[in-house]
C-alpha positions in Angstrom: 0.0 0.0 0.0 1.1 3.6 -0.5 1.1 4.2 3.2 4.1 1.9 3.5 6.0 3.4 0.5 9.2 5.3 0.7 8.8 8.7 -0.8 11.2 10.5 -3.1 10.5 14.3 -3.4 11.5 15.5 -6.9 12.8 19.0 -7.1 13.4 20.9 -10.4 17.0 22.2 -10.8 18.5 24.1 -13.7 22.1 23.3 -12.8 22.4 19.8 -11.3 26.1 20.2 -10.4 25.5 23.4 -8.5 22.4 22.0 -6.8 24.3 18.8 -5.9 27.0 20.8 -4.2 24.3 22.8 -2.2 22.5 19.7 -1.0 25.8 17.9 -0.1 27.9 20.8 1.2 25.4 23.2 2.6 22.7 20.8 3.8 25.0 17.9 4.6 23.0 15.3 2.7 24.6 12.2 1.2 24.3 11.6 -2.6 23.2 8.0 -3.3 23.0 7.9 -7.0 22.5 9.6 -10.4 19.7 8.6 -12.8 20.2 8.3 -16.6 18.3 11.5 -17.0 20.8 13.3 -14.8 18.7 13.3 -11.6 20.8 13.3 -8.5 19.5 11.4 -5.5 20.2 12.2 -1.9 19.1 10.3 1.2 16.8 11.9 3.7 15.4 10.1 6.7 12.4 8.1 5.6 12.8 8.9 2.0 14.9 10.6 -0.6 15.3 13.8 -2.6 15.7 13.8 -6.3 17.2 16.8 -8.1 15.8 16.6 -11.6 17.2 18.8 -14.4 14.4 21.0 -15.7 14.2 24.3 -17.6 14.4 27.5 -15.6 11.1 28.7 -14.2 9.8 25.4 -13.0 10.4 26.1 -9.3 7.4 26.6 -7.0 6.9 29.9 -5.2 5.6 27.9 -2.2 7.4 25.5 0.1 8.5 22.5 -1.9 9.7 20.4 1.1 10.1 20.8 4.8 12.6 19.0 7.1 11.2 18.3 10.6 14.0 18.9 13.2 14.2 18.6 16.9 16.0 21.8 17.7 15.1 24.5 15.1 17.4 27.3 16.4 20.4 25.0 16.4 19.7 23.7 12.9 19.2 27.3 11.6 22.6 28.3 13.1 24.3 25.2 11.7 23.0 25.8 8.2 23.8 29.5 8.4 27.4 28.5 9.3 27.4 26.5 6.0 26.3 29.5 4.0 22.5 29.0 3.9 20.6 32.3 3.9 17.2 32.2 5.7 14.3 34.4 4.7 12.7 36.8 7.1 9.0 37.9 7.0 7.0 40.7 8.7 3.5 40.2 7.4 0.1 40.1 9.0 0.0 36.6 10.6 3.6 35.7 9.8 6.6 37.3 11.5 10.1 35.8 12.0 12.4 36.5 14.9 16.0 35.3 14.3 14.6 33.7 11.1 12.0 31.6 13.0 8.2 32.0 12.9 5.9 30.8 15.7 2.9 29.0 14.1 0.7 27.6 16.9 2.1 24.2 17.8 5.1 24.4 15.5 7.7 26.9 14.4 9.4 27.2 11.1 12.2 28.8 9.1 12.4 29.1 5.3 15.3 29.3 2.8 15.9 28.7 -0.9 18.2 26.2 -2.4 20.7 27.1 -5.2 17.9 26.7 -7.7 15.3 28.9 -6.0 13.2 26.0 -4.6 11.7 27.1 -1.3 12.7 24.8 1.5 11.7 24.8 5.2 12.9 23.6 8.5 10.1 23.0 11.1 9.8 21.9 14.6 6.7 20.5 16.2 6.3 21.8 19.7 5.1 19.1 22.1 
């Protein structure tokens, strides 16, 4: 059944070499393979991320994937130390402090990858 399937999130990239370096060097993910079409695959707990070569302009303006983490401020600092630049917002209903937004029972921080895909770190508050 699909509920038992491993999920691979496919993200469009215009420069797979640049994107591969970002996911390996900045995010610290391990590359596990390369498809015949040039898609680079990286492991992520419980699934995988595929960076698929696509034309420019295929990226979503919304969050494409979110990593659940246990300590959001620490993860934000770690990624910033690796060169990741987080987005800040000051909108009605969405304001970040030190790049982190409080959203009821969770908090989140957003950034873009080297290809302008919107990614997120989130922490569920228990």
